[in-house]
C-alpha positions in Angstrom: -7.5 -24.6 41.2 -4.9 -25.6 43.8 -1.4 -25.1 44.8 -0.3 -27.5 42.0 -2.1 -25.4 39.5 -0.6 -22.2 40.8 2.9 -23.8 40.4 2.0 -24.7 36.8 1.0 -21.3 35.7 3.4 -19.9 33.1 3.6 -16.3 34.0 2.1 -13.5 36.1 0.4 -12.1 33.0 -1.4 -15.5 32.6 -2.5 -15.4 36.2 -3.8 -11.8 35.9 -5.5 -12.2 32.6 -7.3 -15.2 33.8 -8.5 -13.3 36.9 -9.8 -10.4 34.8 -11.3 -12.5 32.0 -13.4 -14.5 34.5 -15.3 -11.3 35.3 -15.1 -9.6 31.8 -13.3 -6.9 33.8 -11.2 -5.5 30.9 -13.9 -2.8 30.3 -14.0 -1.7 33.9 -11.6 1.3 33.6 -13.6 2.6 30.6 -17.0 2.1 32.2 -18.9 5.3 32.0 -21.4 4.2 34.7 -21.3 1.8 37.7 -23.5 1.0 40.5 -22.4 -0.1 44.0 -24.1 -2.9 46.0 -23.1 -3.2 49.7 -22.5 0.1 51.4 -19.6 -0.8 53.7 -17.5 2.3 54.6 -14.5 1.0 52.8 -16.2 1.3 49.4 -16.2 5.1 49.7 -12.7 5.5 48.0 -14.0 3.7 45.0 -17.0 6.0 44.7 -14.8 9.0 45.1 -12.4 7.7 42.5 -15.3 7.1 40.1 -16.3 10.8 40.5 -12.7 11.9 39.9 -12.7 9.9 36.7 -16.0 11.2 35.4 -17.7 7.8 35.9 -21.4 8.1 36.8 -22.6 6.3 39.9 -25.9 4.7 39.0 -26.7 4.3 42.7 -25.5 2.8 46.0 -27.7 0.0 47.3 -27.7 -2.1 50.4 -29.9 -4.8 51.8 -29.7 -3.5 55.4 -32.7 -1.4 56.4 -30.4 0.3 59.0 -28.3 1.8 56.1 -31.2 2.9 53.9 -31.4 6.7 53.6 -27.9 7.3 55.0 -25.2 9.0 52.9 -22.0 7.4 51.6 -19.5 9.6 49.7 -22.3 12.1 48.9 -24.8 9.5 47.7 -28.0 8.3 49.4 -28.0 4.6 50.1 -31.1 2.9 48.6 -32.7 -0.5 49.1 -31.9 -3.4 46.8 -35.4 -3.3 45.4 -34.6 0.1 43.7 -32.1 -1.7 41.5 -35.0 -2.9 39.3 -34.7 0.3 37.4 -31.0 -0.3 36.4 -29.9 -1.4 33.0 -28.7 -5.0 33.5 -25.5 -4.3 31.6 -24.4 -1.8 34.3 -21.2 -3.0 36.0 -21.9 -3.7 39.7 -19.2 -3.0 42.2 -19.6 -5.4 45.2 -19.0 -3.4 48.3 -18.7 -6.3 50.8 -16.2 -9.0 51.5 -19.0 -11.6 51.8 -20.3 -11.1 48.2 -20.9 -14.7 47.1 -24.7 -14.9 47.9 -25.2 -11.3 46.8 -23.6 -11.8 43.4 -25.6 -15.0 42.9 -28.9 -13.1 43.5 -27.9 -10.3 41.2 -27.0 -12.6 38.4 -30.4 -14.3 38.8 -31.9 -10.9 38.3 -30.0 -10.5 35.1 -27.1 -8.3 36.0 -24.3 -9.3 33.7 -21.2 -7.9 35.4 -20.9 -8.3 39.2 -17.4 -7.2 40.1 -15.5 -7.8 43.4 -13.8 -4.6 44.6 -10.4 -6.1 44.0 -10.9 -6.2 40.2 -11.0 -2.5 39.8 -7.5 -1.8 40.9 -6.1 -4.9 39.1 -7.7 -3.8 35.9 -6.4 -0.2 36.3 -4.1 0.9 39.1 -5.7 4.3 39.2 -8.7 2.7 41.0 -8.0 2.4 44.7 -6.9 -0.9 46.3 -8.2 -2.2 49.6 -5.2 -3.3 51.8 -6.6 -6.8 52.2 -6.4 -7.3 48.4 -3.5 -5.0 47.4 -0.9 -7.0 45.5 -2.8 -10.3 45.9 -1.9 -11.7 42.5 1.7 -10.3 42.7 2.2 -12.1 46.0 0.8 -15.4 44.6 3.2 -15.3 41.7 6.3 -14.0 43.5 6.0 -16.4 46.4 4.9 -19.7 44.8 7.8 -21.4 46.5 6.7 -20.0 49.9 3.2 -21.5 49.5 4.7 -24.9 48.5 6.8 -24.8 51.6 3.7 -23.9 53.7 1.9 -26.9 52.4 4.8 -29.1 53.6 4.7 -27.7 57.1 1.0 -27.8 57.7 0.1 -30.6 60.1 -3.0 -32.2 58.7 -4.9 -32.9 55.5 -7.7 -30.4 56.4 -5.0 -27.7 56.6 -3.6 -28.5 53.2 -7.1 -28.7 51.7 -7.8 -25.3 53.3 -4.6 -23.9 51.7 -5.7 -25.2 48.3 -9.1 -23.6 48.7 -7.7 -20.3 49.9 -5.3 -20.2 46.9 -8.1 -21.2 44.5 -10.2 -18.3 45.8 -7.3 -15.8 45.5 -6.7 -17.0 41.9 -10.4 -16.6 40.9 -12.2 -14.4 43.5 -15.0 -17.1 43.5 -16.3 -17.6 47.0 -17.7 -21.0 46.2 -14.1 -22.3 46.1 -14.1 -21.9 49.9 -17.4 -23.7 50.6 -16.0 -27.1 51.1 -13.5 -26.1 53.8 -15.3 -23.3 55.6 -15.7 -23.9 59.3 -18.1 -21.6 61.2 -16.4 -21.5 64.6 -13.3 -19.4 64.7 -10.5 -19.7 67.2 -11.5 -22.1 70.0 -12.6 -25.2 68.2 -9.0 -25.8 67.2 -7.5 -25.1 70.6 -7.2 -27.1 73.9 -8.5 -25.7 77.1 -6.0 -25.6 80.0 -8.9 -24.9 82.5 -7.9 -22.9 85.5 -4.3 -22.6 84.3 -5.2 -20.6 81.2 -4.0 -17.1 80.8 -5.8 -15.7 77.7 -4.4 -12.8 75.7 -6.8 -11.2 73.2 -5.2 -8.8 70.7 -8.0 -6.9 69.0 -10.6 -7.6 71.7 -13.2 -5.3 69.9 -16.2 -5.1 72.2 -15.7 -8.4 73.9 -17.2 -10.8 71.4 -14.2 -13.2 71.2 -13.7 -13.1 75.0 -17.4 -14.1 75.4 -16.8 -17.1 73.1 -13.6 -17.9 75.1 -15.7 -17.9 78.3 -18.3 -20.2 76.9 -15.6 -22.5 75.4 -13.6 -22.7 78.7 -16.6 -23.0 80.9 -15.5 -19.7 82.4 -12.6 -21.6 84.0 -9.4 -19.7 83.5 -6.8 -18.0 85.6 -6.6 -14.6 83.9 -7.5 -12.7 80.7 -5.7 -9.7 79.2 -7.7 -7.9 76.5 -6.1 -5.2 74.2 -8.3 -2.8 72.3 -7.0 0.6 71.1 -10.3 2.0 69.7 -11.8 4.3 72.4 -15.5 3.5 71.5 -14.9 -0.3 71.4 -12.8 -0.1 74.6 -15.7 1.5 76.5 -18.0 -1.3 75.4 -15.4 -3.9 76.3 -15.1 -2.5 79.8 -18.8 -2.7 80.3 -19.0 -6.3 78.8 -16.3 -7.6 81.2 -17.0 -5.7 84.4 -17.4 -7.6 87.6 -14.7 -10.3 86.7 -11.5 -9.6 88.7 -9.6 -12.0 86.5 -10.0 -9.7 83.5 -7.9 -6.7 82.7 -8.7 -4.5 79.7 -5.9 -2.4 78.2 -6.5 0.5 75.9 -3.4 0.0 73.8 -2.4 -1.5 70.5 0.0 -4.5 70.4 3.2 -3.8 68.5 6.9 -4.8 68.2 7.8 -2.3 70.9 6.4 0.1 73.4 5.8 3.6 72.1 3.2 5.5 70.2 1.4 5.1 66.9 -1.4 6.7 65.0 -4.8 5.1 65.2 -6.7 5.8 62.0 -10.4 5.5 61.3 -11.0 6.1 57.6 -13.6 5.3 55.0 -11.3 3.0 53.2 -11.2 0.1 55.7 -11.6 -0.7 59.4 -9.6 1.2 62.0 -5.9 0.4 62.0 -2.5 1.6 63.0 -0.6 3.9 60.6 2.5 6.1 60.5 0.5 9.3 60.4 -2.9 10.8 60.0 -4.7 9.5 63.0 -5.1 9.8 66.8 -2.0 9.0 68.9 -2.4 5.7 70.8 0.0 3.9 73.1 1.6 0.7 71.8 2.7 -2.2 74.0 4.9 -5.2 73.3 3.7 -8.4 75.1 7.3 -9.1 76.1 7.2 -6.0 78.2 3.8 -6.7 79.9 4.2 -8.5 83.2 0.5 -9.5 83.1 1.2 -11.4 79.9 4.2 -13.3 81.2 2.4 -16.6 81.8 0.2 -16.5 78.7 -1.1 -19.9 77.6 -3.2 -18.8 74.7 -2.8 -15.8 72.4 -5.3 -14.6 69.8 -4.4 -11.9 67.3 -6.8 -10.2 64.9 -5.4 -6.6 64.7 -5.9 -5.4 61.1 -2.5 -6.0 59.7 -0.3 -5.5 62.7 0.0 -9.2 63.5 3.6 -9.6 62.5 4.7 -6.7 64.6 2.8 -8.0 67.6 4.4 -11.4 67.2 7.8 -9.8 67.0 7.0 -8.0 70.3 6.1 -11.3 71.9 9.1 -13.4 70.7 10.6 -14.0 74.1 7.3 -14.9 75.6 6.5 -17.3 72.8 9.9 -19.0 73.1 9.6 -19.3 76.9 5.9 -20.1 77.3 5.1 -21.8 74.0 1.5 -20.6 74.2 -1.2 -21.8 71.8 -1.7 -19.3 69.1 -4.7 -18.2 66.9 -3.5 -15.6 64.3 -5.5 -13.9 61.6 -3.5 -14.2 58.3 -5.6 -12.4 55.8 -5.0 -8.6 56.4 -2.0 -8.6 54.1 -1.7 -11.1 51.1 1.8 -12.2 52.3 0.7 -12.9 55.8 -0.7 -16.3 54.7 2.9 -17.6 54.4 4.9 -14.8 56.2 3.5 -15.2 59.7 4.1 -19.0 59.8 7.6 -18.5 58.6 8.3 -16.0 61.4 6.9 -18.4 64.0 9.0 -21.2 62.6 12.1 -18.9 63.0 11.5 -18.8 66.8 12.4 -22.4 67.1 9.4 -23.4 69.3 8.6 -26.5 67.3 4.9 -25.6 66.7 2.4 -27.8 65.0 0.5 -25.6 62.5 -3.1 -25.8 61.3 -4.8 -23.5 58.8 -8.6 -23.0 58.9 -11.0 -20.8 56.9 -14.0 -19.4 58.8 -15.9 -17.5 56.1 -16.6 -17.8 52.3 -14.6 -14.7 51.6 -11.0 -13.4 51.7 -11.4 -12.7 55.5 -11.3 -15.0 58.5 -8.3 -17.2 57.5 -6.7 -18.2 60.7 -3.4 -19.9 61.5 -3.3 -22.0 64.6 -0.1 -23.1 66.4 0.4 -25.5 69.3 3.7 -26.8 70.7 4.3 -30.4 70.1 
């Protein structure tokens, strides 16, 4: 499938029914028993929803020895080998974004129904939706014209092929649709080093993994680096990883549209993120208000759905400095077109590239460089 095929689809119902039929998912809401493979924390709401609906959990299984024996939503995590006792007709909920190889192995073993997490909510809204997938099909249908416009703006054939592949995946949930365009190296392979002039801004610095790749890519030649990470545990590790380099400043704040305070939530349903309530108060910072960011030459944002707000808080900086950008566009379905539209509205004259860095919904990145 491709953009052209999306534009040719007759209705939202046609799009949805094709999605569900591909996985025989119509029976999901009525399933009296499911098993879960892949014990990521964000699968817990589905397990809890199953219990509330009287659906038996036939087991939670994971291939990581580190998870074996741990508990998830009141169930002990078991090794994949323990699945041999399961009836092969048991629906399998895939509790990982990177489910392609896992689903293939399970099908070889005879399991008939290997179901990506997103199918449960689409088949019956009473099942929980992961934010990365919530409204995925509705966005495709409602914003077909936005995707057509995006294809016209992208600067190279590789970007347009990537868009086709990403849309094909979203229309089918088949990871193999991404295989031909997947590039392993996120962020820096698509950017140009400015050497000792570079001022690198890392939004969502985690424990320093992206900054380490930036250092290797730049040959450790840069003027300054400003690393933002609101998670206290991650921030402590980030400080350790970057200590001893006077050019680096770590900031325990979240990037946003304006300075203030937000709630930082760690829940079982997804990775840590900002929310209106229910978490721990954290300070928010707008890049436009940060003197240390004033000369930014390169900005990377991967901040769990807050990318648009962070760009809004950097509008003046972007107009003035025209830094290179590497922006995650997969945390909300609409971000794939919405973030590029916002950047266009700033009038910088960016050249846009789209790249996919995993055979999954995640790791879709928009790159922008001034022409």
